[in-house]
Backbone as a printed PyTorch tensor [residue, N CA C, xyz], in Angstrom:
tensor([[[-18.3760,  -6.4970,  11.2150],
         [-18.8340,  -5.7900,  10.6640],
         [-19.7800,  -4.3040,  10.2440]],

        [[-19.5640,  -3.3860,  10.4660],
         [-20.1980,  -2.8020,  10.7290],
         [-21.3730,  -1.8290,   9.8300]],

        [[-22.1590,  -2.0830,   8.8860],
         [-23.0790,  -2.0130,   8.2700],
         [-22.6490,  -0.9670,   7.1990]],

        [[-21.4790,  -0.2060,   7.5120],
         [-21.3180,   0.7670,   6.5580],
         [-21.0430,   0.2630,   5.1860]],

        [[-20.6350,   0.6060,   4.2880],
         [-20.2890,   1.0670,   2.7490],
         [-18.9270,   1.3330,   3.2980]],

        [[-18.0280,   0.3630,   1.8320],
         [-16.6830,   0.0480,   2.3940],
         [-16.3400,   0.5990,   1.0110]],

        [[-15.4990,   1.6520,   1.4720],
         [-15.2320,   2.1280,   0.3310],
         [-13.4550,   3.0230,   0.1120]],

        [[-13.2070,   2.5400,  -1.1100],
         [-11.5610,   3.0870,  -1.1980],
         [-11.1890,   4.1850,  -0.8150]],

        [[-10.3900,   4.3310,  -0.1700],
         [ -9.8200,   6.0460,   0.5160],
         [ -9.1690,   6.8600,  -0.5720]],

        [[ -8.7230,   6.2630,  -1.3660],
         [ -8.3250,   6.9050,  -2.5590],
         [ -8.0840,   5.8230,  -3.3500]],

        [[ -9.0000,   6.5110,  -4.8270],
         [-10.2290,   5.1840,  -5.5190],
         [ -8.4190,   4.6950,  -7.1710]],

        [[ -8.3740,   4.0050,  -7.0760],
         [ -7.4250,   3.7180,  -7.9690],
         [ -6.4020,   2.9260,  -7.9590]],

        [[ -6.1740,   3.1460,  -6.6980],
         [ -4.6940,   2.5380,  -6.1570],
         [ -4.6210,   1.1340,  -5.9240]],

        [[ -5.7010,   0.1770,  -5.6780],
         [ -5.7670,  -1.1120,  -5.0340],
         [ -7.4110,  -1.0920,  -5.8840]],

        [[ -7.6680,  -3.1260,  -6.1180],
         [ -8.4640,  -3.0310,  -6.1530],
         [ -8.9670,  -4.0140,  -5.0620]],

        [[ -9.6200,  -4.7260,  -4.4600],
         [ -9.9030,  -6.0970,  -3.2170],
         [-10.7740,  -6.4180,  -4.1940]],

        [[-11.2140,  -8.2290,  -3.2660],
         [-11.6200,  -9.1000,  -3.9590],
         [-12.0970, -10.0340,  -2.2610]],

        [[-13.0870,  -9.7220,  -1.6130],
         [-13.1350,  -9.7030,  -0.5020],
         [-12.2210,  -9.1220,   0.4100]],

        [[-11.5490,  -9.6500,   0.7780],
         [-10.0150,  -9.7560,   2.0070],
         [ -9.5940,  -9.2490,   0.7590]],

        [[ -8.8780, -10.1400,  -0.3490],
         [ -7.3290, -10.0160,  -1.1440],
         [ -7.5240,  -8.5950,  -1.5570]],

        [[ -6.7430,  -7.9960,  -1.7070],
         [ -6.1890,  -6.5000,  -2.0560],
         [ -4.8070,  -7.0480,  -3.0030]],

        [[ -4.9820,  -5.6990,  -4.4430],
         [ -4.1740,  -5.9840,  -4.3500],
         [ -3.3280,  -4.8010,  -5.8430]],

        [[ -2.2280,  -4.0150,  -5.7150],
         [ -2.3210,  -3.0330,  -5.6770],
         [ -2.4590,  -2.6770,  -7.7230]],

        [[ -2.7070,  -1.8230,  -8.1490],
         [ -2.6830,  -1.3680,  -9.0860],
         [ -1.7950,   0.2780,  -9.4750]],

        [[ -1.1250,  -0.5730, -10.5450],
         [ -0.1740,   0.3640, -11.0080],
         [  0.4920,   0.4010, -12.5850]],

        [[  1.2840,   0.5760, -13.4510],
         [  1.4180,   0.3980, -14.8370],
         [  2.6020,  -0.4690, -14.7980]],

        [[  2.8950,  -0.3450, -16.1410],
         [  4.2500,  -1.1360, -16.8020],
         [  4.4650,  -0.6030, -17.7150]],

        [[  5.2110,   0.0110, -18.6190],
         [  6.1870,   1.0970, -19.4660],
         [  6.4540,  -0.4160, -20.6820]],

        [[  5.9630,  -0.6190, -21.5310],
         [  5.6580,  -1.7050, -22.4270],
         [  6.8710,  -1.3260, -22.9250]],

        [[  7.5750,  -0.2850, -23.2160],
         [  9.2890,  -0.3380, -23.2010],
         [ 10.2710,  -0.9040, -23.1440]],

        [[ 10.1620,  -0.2380, -21.8070],
         [ 11.7090,  -0.9570, -20.9550],
         [ 10.8280,  -1.1670, -19.1530]],

        [[  9.3670,  -2.1180, -19.8800],
         [  9.7400,  -2.5790, -18.6130],
         [  9.0710,  -2.2420, -17.0300]],

        [[  9.5790,  -0.7480, -17.0860],
         [  9.2590,  -0.6600, -15.2720],
         [  8.0210,  -0.4870, -15.3010]],

        [[  7.9420,  -0.5450, -13.5550],
         [  6.5900,  -0.3340, -13.3010],
         [  6.6170,   0.6680, -12.2110]],

        [[  5.4920,   1.3130, -12.4090],
         [  5.1360,   2.5520, -11.3080],
         [  4.3100,   1.8110, -10.0370]],

        [[  4.3400,   2.6690,  -9.3070],
         [  2.8180,   3.3630,  -8.8030],
         [  2.6850,   4.6040,  -7.5540]],

        [[  1.8160,   5.0550,  -7.4580],
         [  0.4890,   4.4740,  -8.0990],
         [  0.7390,   4.7250,  -9.6810]],

        [[  0.2170,   4.4440, -10.1190],
         [  0.4890,   3.8350, -11.5270],
         [  0.1040,   5.7840, -12.4770]],

        [[  0.8520,   5.4280, -13.5170],
         [  1.9730,   6.5210, -14.4200],
         [  0.3620,   5.8570, -15.6340]],

        [[ -0.2500,   7.1580, -15.6840],
         [ -0.8740,   6.9430, -17.7140],
         [ -0.4870,   7.8220, -18.4160]],

        [[  0.2740,   9.1280, -18.3570],
         [  1.3620,   9.8840, -19.2940],
         [  2.5140,   9.2300, -20.4460]],

        [[  3.8620,   9.3100, -19.1650],
         [  4.7310,   8.6960, -19.7460],
         [  4.9160,   7.8430, -18.5520]],

        [[  6.8880,   7.2690, -18.8210],
         [  7.7940,   6.3040, -18.4010],
         [  8.3540,   7.1460, -17.4960]],

        [[  8.3040,   6.8120, -16.4650],
         [  9.3480,   8.2310, -15.3520],
         [ 10.7330,   7.6610, -15.4470]],

        [[ 10.8720,   6.6210, -16.2520],
         [ 12.5340,   5.8710, -16.3580],
         [ 13.5110,   7.1630, -17.1980]],

        [[ 13.9540,   7.3120, -16.4420],
         [ 14.9690,   8.7280, -17.6720],
         [ 15.8490,   8.2900, -18.7570]],

        [[ 16.0500,   6.9670, -18.8000],
         [ 16.4500,   6.4680, -19.6660],
         [ 15.2570,   6.1640, -20.9160]],

        [[ 14.1370,   6.3300, -20.2820],
         [ 13.3690,   6.0770, -21.6250],
         [ 12.4570,   6.9690, -21.8570]],

        [[ 11.8730,   7.0020, -23.0380],
         [ 10.3070,   8.3140, -23.5430],
         [  9.4570,   7.8390, -23.7850]],

        [[  8.9410,   6.4610, -23.7870],
         [  7.9820,   5.6610, -23.7630],
         [  6.8630,   6.3420, -23.6590]],

        [[  5.4680,   6.6990, -24.3070],
         [  4.1470,   7.2100, -23.5470],
         [  3.5140,   5.5740, -23.0460]],

        [[  3.8180,   4.6080, -23.8820],
         [  2.7900,   3.2540, -24.1790],
         [  3.2290,   3.1490, -22.6770]],

        [[  1.9850,   2.6500, -21.0610],
         [  2.3330,   1.6470, -19.7610],
         [  0.4370,   1.3250, -19.9940]],

        [[  0.7550,   0.4630, -19.3810],
         [ -0.5780,  -0.5250, -18.8790],
         [  0.1520,  -0.5250, -17.7510]],

        [[ -1.5500,  -1.0330, -17.6290],
         [ -2.6360,  -0.8530, -15.6140],
         [ -1.7100,  -2.2200, -15.7530]],

        [[ -1.1790,  -1.7630, -15.0430],
         [ -1.5660,  -3.8150, -14.2790],
         [ -1.8570,  -3.8480, -12.8360]],

        [[ -1.8690,  -5.8630, -11.8630],
         [ -1.9900,  -5.5110, -10.6890],
         [ -0.9630,  -6.3890, -10.3570]],

        [[ -0.1360,  -5.4710,  -9.2300],
         [  1.0640,  -6.1170,  -8.8700],
         [  0.7730,  -6.9300,  -7.7460]],

        [[  1.4870,  -7.7630,  -7.3490],
         [  1.7710,  -8.9750,  -6.9530],
         [  1.4950,  -9.3730,  -5.0490]],

        [[  0.9340, -10.1250,  -3.9750],
         [  0.6630,  -9.1170,  -3.3640],
         [  1.2150,  -8.8860,  -1.2490]],

        [[  2.4060, -10.0800,  -2.5300],
         [  3.7840, -10.0550,  -1.3980],
         [  5.1590,  -9.6080,  -1.6080]],

        [[  5.9990,  -9.3390,  -0.1670],
         [  7.4010,  -8.7470,  -0.6460],
         [  8.0380,  -9.4350,   0.6350]],

        [[  9.2480,  -8.4070,   0.2370],
         [  9.8250,  -8.4370,   2.0790],
         [ 10.3540,  -7.0380,   2.0320]],

        [[ 10.3500,  -7.5110,   3.5290],
         [ 10.1210,  -5.6310,   4.2030],
         [ 11.9190,  -5.5370,   4.2130]],

        [[ 11.4580,  -4.7440,   4.0110],
         [ 12.8050,  -3.2210,   3.3700],
         [ 13.4860,  -2.4700,   4.3090]],

        [[ 12.5900,  -2.1830,   5.0280],
         [ 13.1380,  -0.6850,   5.9690],
         [ 11.3070,  -0.9270,   6.4450]],

        [[ 11.5040,  -0.0600,   7.6190],
         [ 10.3650,  -0.2560,   8.7150],
         [ 10.3650,   1.0890,   9.6130]],

        [[  9.2650,   1.6550,  10.2290],
         [  9.8760,   2.8750,  11.3040],
         [  8.4390,   2.6490,  11.8210]],

        [[  8.7150,   3.5750,  13.1560],
         [  7.5150,   3.6150,  13.7640],
         [  6.6370,   4.9790,  13.8280]],

        [[  5.8960,   5.3390,  13.6180],
         [  5.5250,   7.0530,  12.8730],
         [  5.0810,   7.0700,  14.8400]],

        [[  5.3770,   8.2420,  15.4400],
         [  4.8770,   8.6780,  16.5940],
         [  4.1240,  10.1530,  16.6120]],

        [[  3.8790,  10.0260,  14.9560],
         [  3.6520,  12.2570,  15.2610],
         [  2.4770,  12.1380,  13.6030]],

        [[  1.2340,  12.5260,  14.1860],
         [  0.6480,  12.5410,  13.4220],
         [  0.3710,  13.5130,  11.9520]],

        [[  0.6100,  12.5990,  10.8790],
         [  0.8230,  13.8130,   9.4660],
         [  0.0560,  14.6610,   9.6080]],

        [[  0.5350,  15.1560,   8.6320],
         [ -0.1040,  16.6730,   8.4670],
         [ -1.7900,  16.5990,   6.9750]],

        [[ -2.6450,  16.7920,   7.2490],
         [ -3.8820,  17.0120,   6.5020],
         [ -2.9680,  17.2950,   4.7240]],

        [[ -3.9160,  15.7580,   4.7620],
         [ -5.5740,  15.5330,   4.7260],
         [ -5.4350,  13.7870,   5.3840]],

        [[ -4.4200,  14.1310,   6.0500],
         [ -4.1220,  12.5310,   6.9080],
         [ -5.4530,  12.3810,   7.6140]],

        [[ -6.3410,  11.6860,   8.1010],
         [ -6.9840,  11.4930,   9.6270],
         [ -6.9860,  10.4030,  10.1520]],

        [[ -6.1610,  11.8070,  11.1620],
         [ -5.7780,  11.0740,  12.3290],
         [ -6.5120,  11.1390,  13.0080]],

        [[ -6.9530,   9.6980,  14.5090],
         [ -7.9720,   9.6280,  15.0890],
         [ -7.5800,  10.8620,  16.2450]],

        [[ -8.2340,  10.8330,  17.1760],
         [ -8.0320,  10.8790,  18.4220],
         [ -8.7450,  11.1570,  19.4430]],

        [[ -7.4730,  10.2360,  20.5990],
         [ -6.5030,  10.9720,  20.4500],
         [ -5.7440,  10.2810,  19.2920]],

        [[ -4.2140,  10.5530,  18.7100],
         [ -3.1410,   9.9730,  17.6720],
         [ -3.1390,   8.5850,  17.8940]],

        [[ -2.6420,   7.6700,  17.6900],
         [ -2.2830,   5.5360,  17.5780],
         [ -1.6150,   6.3690,  16.8420]],

        [[ -0.1670,   6.2970,  17.3750],
         [  1.4990,   5.1810,  16.6020],
         [  1.1720,   4.1810,  15.4730]],

        [[  1.5280,   4.2860,  14.2680],
         [  1.3400,   3.3140,  13.8730],
         [  3.3580,   3.2400,  13.4220]],

        [[  3.6320,   1.9080,  12.6590],
         [  4.3830,   1.6760,  12.0410],
         [  4.0780,   1.8040,  10.3500]],

        [[  4.6860,   1.9920,   9.7790],
         [  5.5220,   2.3460,   7.8830],
         [  6.7580,   1.7590,   7.9460]],

        [[  5.3590,   0.5120,   6.9570],
         [  7.1140,  -0.4950,   6.3000],
         [  6.5040,  -0.1030,   4.8380]],

        [[  8.5000,   0.0720,   4.7210],
         [  8.7440,  -0.4680,   3.1640],
         [  9.1890,  -1.6300,   2.5740]],

        [[  8.5350,  -1.9870,   1.7700],
         [  8.1430,  -3.8000,   0.8010],
         [  8.5690,  -3.8980,  -0.3080]],

        [[  9.3310,  -4.7010,  -0.5250],
         [  9.9250,  -4.8100,  -1.6940],
         [  8.9410,  -5.4850,  -2.2680]],

        [[  8.4880,  -5.4070,  -3.3670],
         [  6.7700,  -6.4500,  -3.8580],
         [  7.9570,  -7.6720,  -4.7270]],

        [[  8.3600,  -8.6900,  -4.3180],
         [  8.9810,  -9.8980,  -4.8610],
         [  8.9400, -10.1820,  -6.6230]],

        [[  7.2390,  -9.3800,  -6.9700],
         [  7.3580, -10.1380,  -7.9990],
         [  8.3420,  -9.0040,  -9.6490]],

        [[  7.7680,  -7.2830,  -9.4230],
         [  7.9250,  -7.0320,  -9.6920],
         [  9.9950,  -5.5270,  -8.8270]],

        [[  9.9710,  -5.7610,  -8.0030],
         [ 11.4440,  -5.4690,  -7.7420],
         [ 11.0370,  -4.0160,  -7.1990]],

        [[  9.6500,  -3.7200,  -6.9550],
         [ 10.2070,  -2.2920,  -6.0890],
         [  9.3880,  -2.2800,  -4.9780]],

        [[  9.9680,  -0.7620,  -3.9360],
         [ 10.0350,  -0.1800,  -2.8360],
         [  8.2200,  -0.3340,  -2.8450]],

        [[  7.5200,  -0.0430,  -1.9330],
         [  6.2760,   0.6380,  -2.2720],
         [  5.8190,   0.9920,  -0.4250]],

        [[  6.4130,   1.9280,   0.4460],
         [  5.3700,   2.2020,   1.4360],
         [  3.8590,   1.9770,   2.0490]],

        [[  3.6640,   1.7810,   3.0020],
         [  2.2010,   1.8060,   3.2820],
         [  2.2750,   1.1430,   5.3520]],

        [[  1.4150,   1.3050,   5.8680],
         [  1.3700,   1.4570,   7.3410],
         [  1.1980,   0.1140,   7.3640]],

        [[  1.2560,  -0.0370,   9.3460],
         [  1.2440,  -2.3720,   8.9940],
         [  0.2590,  -1.9450,   9.3390]],

        [[ -0.3850,  -3.0010,   9.7710],
         [ -1.7090,  -3.4130,  10.3440],
         [ -1.9160,  -3.1130,  11.8980]],

        [[ -2.7770,  -2.5460,  12.6080],
         [ -2.1020,  -2.5190,  14.1790],
         [ -1.6150,  -2.9860,  15.1780]],

        [[ -2.4850,  -4.7270,  14.4670],
         [ -1.5800,  -5.8740,  15.6650],
         [ -0.3170,  -6.3110,  15.1800]],

        [[  0.6530,  -4.8490,  14.0990],
         [  2.1910,  -5.6550,  14.2370],
         [  2.3530,  -4.8710,  15.6830]],

        [[  3.7570,  -5.6710,  15.7830],
         [  4.4960,  -5.3790,  16.9080],
         [  6.0550,  -5.3780,  16.1920]],

        [[  6.1170,  -4.1920,  16.5810],
         [  7.4310,  -3.9990,  16.0820],
         [  8.9930,  -4.2870,  16.2430]],

        [[  9.1800,  -5.0260,  17.5140],
         [  9.7720,  -5.7690,  18.1710],
         [  9.9000,  -6.9590,  17.0420]],

        [[  8.6980,  -7.9130,  16.6540],
         [  8.4380,  -8.7000,  16.3080],
         [  8.8250,  -8.5560,  14.0930]],

        [[  9.2700,  -7.5540,  13.9520],
         [  9.6050,  -7.1690,  12.4960],
         [ 10.6010,  -7.2180,  12.2730]],

        [[ 11.3440,  -7.8230,  10.8750],
         [ 12.6800,  -7.6420,  10.9650],
         [ 12.2160,  -7.5980,   9.3250]],

        [[ 14.2100,  -6.9180,   8.8250],
         [ 14.2930,  -6.7060,   7.6250],
         [ 14.5210,  -8.0510,   7.3690]],

        [[ 13.9640,  -8.1120,   5.4700],
         [ 14.4500,  -9.5480,   5.2660],
         [ 12.8750, -10.2270,   5.4770]],

        [[ 11.8320, -10.3030,   6.2950],
         [ 11.0680, -11.3580,   6.6040],
         [ 10.0790, -10.4540,   5.5060]],

        [[  9.1430, -11.7210,   5.2220],
         [  7.7760, -11.8510,   3.8070],
         [  6.3100, -11.1750,   4.7050]],

        [[  6.1900, -10.4500,   4.0130],
         [  4.9330,  -9.2410,   4.3300],
         [  4.0600,  -9.5040,   2.9810]],

        [[  2.7150,  -9.2870,   3.3000],
         [  1.3870,  -9.7580,   2.0620],
         [  0.7810,  -8.1950,   2.5170]],

        [[ -0.1770,  -7.6170,   1.5640],
         [ -1.0130,  -6.6620,   1.6750],
         [ -2.3680,  -7.4570,   2.9960]],

        [[ -2.8260,  -6.4220,   3.6480],
         [ -3.9980,  -6.5220,   3.8860],
         [ -5.3580,  -5.9790,   3.5330]],

        [[ -6.4090,  -5.9740,   3.6310],
         [ -7.3470,  -4.4780,   3.1420],
         [ -7.6090,  -4.0730,   5.3630]],

        [[ -8.0140,  -3.2000,   5.4350],
         [ -7.8440,  -3.0440,   6.4970],
         [ -8.7290,  -0.6030,   6.5940]],

        [[ -9.6010,  -0.9050,   7.2910],
         [ -9.9780,   0.6630,   7.6260],
         [ -9.2450,   1.9810,   8.0600]],

        [[ -8.8050,   3.2630,   7.7830],
         [ -7.8370,   3.8850,   7.2680],
         [ -8.9420,   5.0370,   8.1070]],

        [[ -9.9810,   4.8440,   7.6010],
         [-11.1790,   5.8910,   9.3260],
         [-12.6340,   5.7320,   8.5790]],

        [[-13.6330,   6.3230,   8.8420],
         [-15.0060,   6.2230,   8.9100],
         [-15.4800,   7.4850,   9.1070]],

        [[-16.7630,   8.1510,   8.8400],
         [-17.8610,   8.6950,   9.2680],
         [-18.8960,   7.6930,   9.0900]],

        [[-19.5580,   9.0570,   9.3890],
         [-21.0640,   8.1240,   9.6570],
         [-21.9230,   7.2890,   8.2000]],

        [[-21.3620,   7.4170,   6.9790],
         [-21.9260,   6.2370,   5.9880],
         [-21.6130,   5.0240,   5.6610]],

        [[-19.8520,   5.8140,   6.1010],
         [-18.7380,   4.8990,   5.4160],
         [-17.5470,   4.2690,   6.0620]],

        [[-16.8300,   3.4730,   5.4660],
         [-15.7700,   2.8790,   5.8940],
         [-14.5260,   2.7670,   4.7050]],

        [[-13.4760,   4.2350,   5.5060],
         [-12.5990,   4.3980,   3.8570],
         [-11.4190,   3.1440,   4.3140]],

        [[-10.5200,   1.9730,   3.0260],
         [-10.3950,   1.3690,   3.0670],
         [ -8.8340,   1.6930,   2.3550]],

        [[ -7.7530,   1.2080,   2.5200],
         [ -6.8870,   1.0820,   1.9040],
         [ -6.1350,  -0.2450,   2.7080]],

        [[ -4.8050,  -0.1690,   1.6600],
         [ -3.5780,  -1.0600,   1.5270],
         [ -2.9050,  -0.9450,   3.2360]],

        [[ -2.7420,  -2.6830,   3.2860],
         [ -1.8910,  -2.2030,   4.6820],
         [ -0.4920,  -2.8330,   4.6240]],

        [[  0.4750,  -3.2720,   5.5970],
         [  1.2140,  -4.8060,   5.2660],
         [  0.8070,  -5.5010,   6.3760]],

        [[  1.5420,  -6.3160,   6.2860],
         [  1.5530,  -7.7840,   7.7090],
         [  2.5940,  -8.9840,   7.3730]],

        [[  3.2600,  -9.2010,   8.4520],
         [  3.3830, -10.4340,   8.5620],
         [  2.3970, -11.0940,   7.6310]],

        [[  3.7360, -12.1960,   6.8530],
         [  2.7490, -13.2390,   6.5890],
         [  2.5220, -14.2540,   7.8990]],

        [[  1.2060, -14.8770,   7.2870],
         [  1.2610, -15.3460,   8.3250],
         [  0.0070, -15.0230,   9.8820]],

        [[  0.5310, -13.4100,   9.6520],
         [  0.2760, -12.9540,  11.1600],
         [ -1.9430, -12.4980,  10.8470]]])
């Protein structure tokens, strides 16, 4: 641990208790659809007109739906290290909510070992840091890695 403050890179998108992490989304009271990031104004399901949404923590595990290796730095406001280090992006279908959430994989992930259909889980990791803070995000990793 670096002694720096550990703060979310984006407020309100996840909660962490130690290293355990849950994404924070919303669920429509009428149609039961889930949304991430959370929706606060109206249900985004085109077949539903409800404005009644509850904030809910999402499950921590899912199934790898797709993945790719990102070899180019994204545009700002992404804080890319210098020099840029390629990383893996995973699309994971959450077990409980049955929705796909994109996110980076932890740096130790080897793309050759990923297989569509394998179990993945959330991990807490540093996206970037400055003199005072480590800015944290969720990332995906294979279960048991």
